[in-house]
C-alpha positions as CSV (number, residue, x, y, z in Angstrom):
1,M,78.4,126.0,141.5
2,D,78.1,124.0,138.4
3,A,81.0,124.7,136.1
4,F,78.8,125.2,133.1
5,K,76.6,127.7,135.0
6,Q,79.7,129.5,136.3
7,M,81.2,129.7,132.6
8,R,78.1,131.3,131.3
9,L,77.8,133.8,134.2
10,H,81.3,135.3,133.2
11,A,80.8,134.9,129.4
12,D,80.4,138.6,128.8
13,E,83.9,139.1,130.5
14,L,85.8,137.1,128.1
15,T,87.8,138.4,125.0
16,P,87.1,136.7,121.5
17,T,90.0,134.4,122.1
18,E,88.9,133.5,125.6
19,R,85.4,133.0,124.0
20,K,87.0,130.4,121.7
21,V,88.1,128.3,124.8
22,L,84.5,128.7,126.5
23,D,82.9,127.4,123.1
24,A,85.4,124.4,122.9
25,V,84.9,123.3,126.5
26,I,80.9,123.5,126.1
27,D,81.3,121.6,122.7
28,N,83.4,118.8,124.0
29,P,84.0,119.0,127.9
30,E,85.4,115.3,128.0
31,A,88.4,116.3,125.7
32,V,89.2,119.0,128.3
33,L,89.1,116.5,131.2
34,Q,91.7,114.4,129.5
35,S,94.2,117.1,128.4
36,T,96.6,119.4,130.1
37,T,96.7,123.2,129.5
38,T,99.1,122.9,126.9
39,M,97.1,120.3,124.9
40,V,94.0,122.2,125.4
41,A,95.6,125.3,123.8
42,R,97.1,123.4,120.8
43,Q,93.6,121.7,120.1
44,I,91.7,125.0,120.0
45,G,94.3,127.0,118.5
46,V,95.0,129.6,121.1
47,S,97.9,130.2,123.6
48,Q,98.4,128.7,126.8
49,S,98.0,131.9,128.7
50,A,94.5,132.4,127.0
51,V,93.5,129.2,128.5
52,S,94.7,130.3,131.9
53,R,93.0,133.7,131.7
54,F,89.8,132.0,130.8
55,C,90.0,129.7,133.8
56,Q,90.7,132.9,136.1
57,K,87.8,134.9,134.5
58,A,85.4,132.1,135.0
59,G,86.3,132.1,138.8
60,Y,89.1,129.5,139.2
61,E,92.4,129.8,140.4
62,N,94.0,127.7,137.8
63,F,93.4,125.1,135.0
64,G,93.7,122.3,137.4
65,D,91.0,123.7,139.7
66,F,88.8,124.4,136.5
67,R,89.2,120.9,135.4
68,M,88.3,119.3,138.8
69,N,85.1,121.3,139.0
70,L,84.1,120.6,135.3
71,M,84.7,116.8,136.2
72,L,82.5,116.9,139.3
73,S,79.8,118.8,137.2
74,L,79.8,116.2,134.4
75,S,79.6,113.3,137.1
76,S,76.7,115.1,139.0
77,S,74.7,115.8,135.7
78,T,74.9,112.1,134.5
79,P,71.7,110.2,134.8
80,A,73.8,107.4,136.6
81,S,74.4,109.6,139.5
82,A,70.8,110.0,140.0
83,E,70.0,106.3,140.4
84,D,68.8,104.7,143.7
85,G,72.3,103.4,144.5
86,S,71.7,99.9,143.5
87,K,74.5,99.8,141.2
88,D,78.1,98.7,142.5
89,A,81.6,98.8,141.1
90,V,81.1,95.5,139.5
91,D,78.1,96.9,137.5
92,Y,80.2,99.8,136.2
93,L,83.0,97.7,135.2
94,C,80.5,95.4,133.2
95,E,79.1,98.6,131.6
96,M,82.8,99.8,130.6
97,V,83.4,96.6,128.7
98,R,79.8,97.1,126.7
99,A,80.9,100.7,126.2
100,T,84.3,99.6,124.9
101,N,82.7,97.2,122.6
102,N,80.1,99.7,121.4
103,A,82.8,102.5,120.6
104,L,84.4,100.2,118.0
105,G,82.6,101.0,115.0
106,E,81.4,98.2,112.6
107,G,84.2,96.2,111.1
108,V,87.0,97.7,113.1
109,V,87.7,94.6,115.0
110,E,87.6,92.3,112.0
111,D,89.6,94.6,110.1
112,L,92.4,95.0,112.8
113,V,92.4,91.4,113.5
114,G,92.8,90.7,109.7
115,R,95.9,93.0,109.9
116,I,97.3,91.3,112.8
117,V,97.1,87.6,111.6
118,S,98.5,88.7,108.2
119,A,101.3,90.8,109.6
120,S,104.9,89.6,109.2
121,T,105.5,90.9,112.8
122,V,103.4,92.7,115.1
123,Y,104.9,95.4,117.5
124,T,103.1,96.6,120.6
125,G,104.1,99.5,122.7
126,G,102.8,102.0,125.5
127,A,104.3,104.3,128.1
128,G,103.5,104.4,131.8
129,L,99.9,103.1,132.5
130,S,99.3,102.5,128.7
131,S,102.1,99.7,128.8
132,P,100.0,96.9,130.6
133,P,97.6,96.6,127.8
134,A,100.5,96.6,125.1
135,L,102.3,93.7,127.0
136,M,99.2,91.9,127.6
137,L,98.3,91.9,123.7
138,S,101.8,91.0,122.7
139,M,101.7,87.8,125.2
140,E,98.2,86.9,124.1
141,L,99.1,87.0,120.3
142,M,102.1,84.6,121.0
143,K,99.8,82.0,122.3
144,Y,98.4,81.8,118.9
145,K,101.9,81.8,117.4
146,V,101.4,85.2,116.0
147,P,105.1,86.8,115.8
148,C,104.9,89.7,118.3
149,Y,107.2,91.8,120.0
150,Y,106.5,94.4,123.1
151,M,108.4,97.4,122.6
152,Q,109.7,98.4,126.1
153,G,109.7,102.0,126.8
154,G,113.0,103.7,125.5
155,Q,113.6,100.9,123.2
156,E,111.4,101.5,120.3
157,M,114.0,102.7,118.1
158,I,115.8,99.4,118.3
159,H,112.8,97.5,116.6
160,M,112.6,100.2,113.9
161,H,115.7,99.0,112.4
162,V,114.0,95.8,111.3
163,A,110.4,97.0,110.9
164,G,109.1,96.9,107.3
165,P,106.0,97.5,105.2
166,D,104.5,94.1,106.0
167,D,104.7,94.8,109.9
168,L,102.0,96.2,112.1
169,I,102.6,98.7,115.1
170,L,100.0,98.9,117.6
171,I,100.5,101.9,120.2
172,F,98.5,102.4,123.4
173,S,98.6,105.9,124.3
174,S,95.8,107.5,126.5
175,K,96.3,111.3,125.7
176,N,100.0,112.3,125.8
177,D,102.6,112.6,123.2
178,T,105.1,110.2,124.5
179,Q,105.4,108.3,121.4
180,R,106.3,111.2,119.2
181,M,109.8,110.4,118.7
182,L,108.9,106.9,117.3
183,L,106.2,108.1,115.1
184,N,108.5,110.8,113.8
185,V,110.8,108.1,112.8
186,I,108.1,106.1,111.1
187,C,106.8,109.0,109.2
188,E,110.2,109.8,107.7
189,M,110.6,106.4,106.3
190,A,109.8,105.9,102.8
191,A,106.2,104.9,102.1
192,A,107.2,101.6,100.4
193,K,109.1,100.6,103.6
194,R,106.8,102.1,106.3
195,P,104.9,99.7,108.6
196,H,101.2,100.2,109.1
197,T,100.5,102.0,112.5
198,V,97.5,102.0,114.9
199,M,97.0,104.1,117.9
200,V,94.4,103.2,120.7
201,S,93.6,106.2,122.8
202,H,91.3,107.9,125.1
203,T,90.7,111.2,123.4
204,A,89.9,112.1,119.9
205,A,92.2,115.2,120.4
206,H,95.2,113.2,120.7
207,P,98.1,115.4,119.6
208,L,99.6,112.5,117.5
209,R,96.4,111.4,116.0
210,K,97.4,112.6,112.4
211,M,100.7,110.7,112.6
212,V,99.2,107.1,112.4
213,D,97.3,105.2,109.8
214,E,94.5,104.3,112.2
215,F,93.1,105.7,115.2
216,V,90.8,104.0,117.8
217,V,89.1,106.1,120.6
218,L,88.0,104.3,123.7
219,P,85.7,105.3,126.5
220,T,86.7,106.2,130.1
221,W,84.7,106.8,133.4
222,Q,84.5,110.5,132.5
223,T,83.3,110.2,128.9
224,E,80.6,107.7,130.1
225,R,79.8,110.0,133.0
226,Y,79.9,107.3,135.8
227,P,79.6,108.5,139.2
228,V,82.4,106.3,140.4
229,Y,86.1,106.0,139.4
230,I,86.9,103.3,137.0
231,E,90.7,103.0,135.9
232,P,91.0,104.3,132.3
233,M,93.0,101.4,131.2
234,T,90.2,99.2,132.0
235,S,88.8,99.9,128.4
236,M,92.2,99.3,126.8
237,L,92.5,95.9,128.6
238,A,88.9,95.1,127.3
239,F,89.8,96.2,123.9
240,C,92.6,93.6,124.0
241,C,90.2,90.9,125.3
242,I,87.7,91.9,122.5
243,L,90.5,91.6,119.7
244,M,91.8,88.2,121.0
245,A,88.3,86.7,121.1
246,S,88.1,87.6,117.5
247,V,91.8,86.1,116.8
248,S,90.6,82.8,118.7
249,R,87.7,82.5,116.4
250,Q,89.7,83.0,113.3
251,A,92.3,80.6,114.6
252,G,89.9,77.9,115.3
253,N,91.7,76.4,117.9
254,D,92.7,76.9,121.7
255,P,95.7,78.9,122.7
256,E,99.0,77.5,123.7
257,M,100.3,78.3,127.0
258,L,103.7,80.1,127.1
259,P,106.3,78.3,129.0
260,P,107.2,79.8,132.4
261,I,110.2,82.1,132.9
262,V,112.5,81.5,135.6
263,N,115.6,83.7,136.2
264,G,115.2,85.2,132.8
265,K,115.2,81.8,131.1
266,R,112.4,79.6,129.8
267,R,112.0,76.5,132.1
268,G,113.3,73.3,130.5
269,V,115.6,75.2,128.0
């Protein structure tokens, strides 16, 4: 049965607290799809057990079972799934790039690129699957001689010893609070010494959203309700490409290719 029909069918059985969970799911189902039961509980302001009881009263074994049915219900209800099947994976990839561009509000790219080119140093970081766009952006910026460092996972604190108010820290984080320690350290810095922080995420309900200066939310195949799976990092990589196109326009020149690395050393050095 459709998840929304099933939830409403059991709505009268819910306590006021469990009803808050129902209202939150109906109001923003995409945020639930991108969250764990702990994150959902924190976002709504209820206990984790309340979320679990809601799922069970709605007819599901656990939160994972509920989330899977919710995802299938959203996919089956999207107009895209009712098309004649003429679209293939490439079509949806192209749509994701357009959706990424549309998700960036007016002036967002220009303002961010302005910060990037004027920063003393740019630091990029990301954990797990969020690390490739961070590494990609740092290498692309170096082609335009923008001082940039990619902070490897677990080594972020090393860079904070030299980061200052003229620096920019750009964190890629899909939905988890992996970078909490880094942001705690930054927030504890004196305002006059604190670098500017930007987070690129896939959910407006990210648990660390309030700890950064700027927050960018990008689409996923779930929020766009595509009937096919598109790797969520696709939008982050597209975001990097959009940024670099603007950097290129401002620079007015072609990028310089980075020298190849052989056995940990630059060739010719």
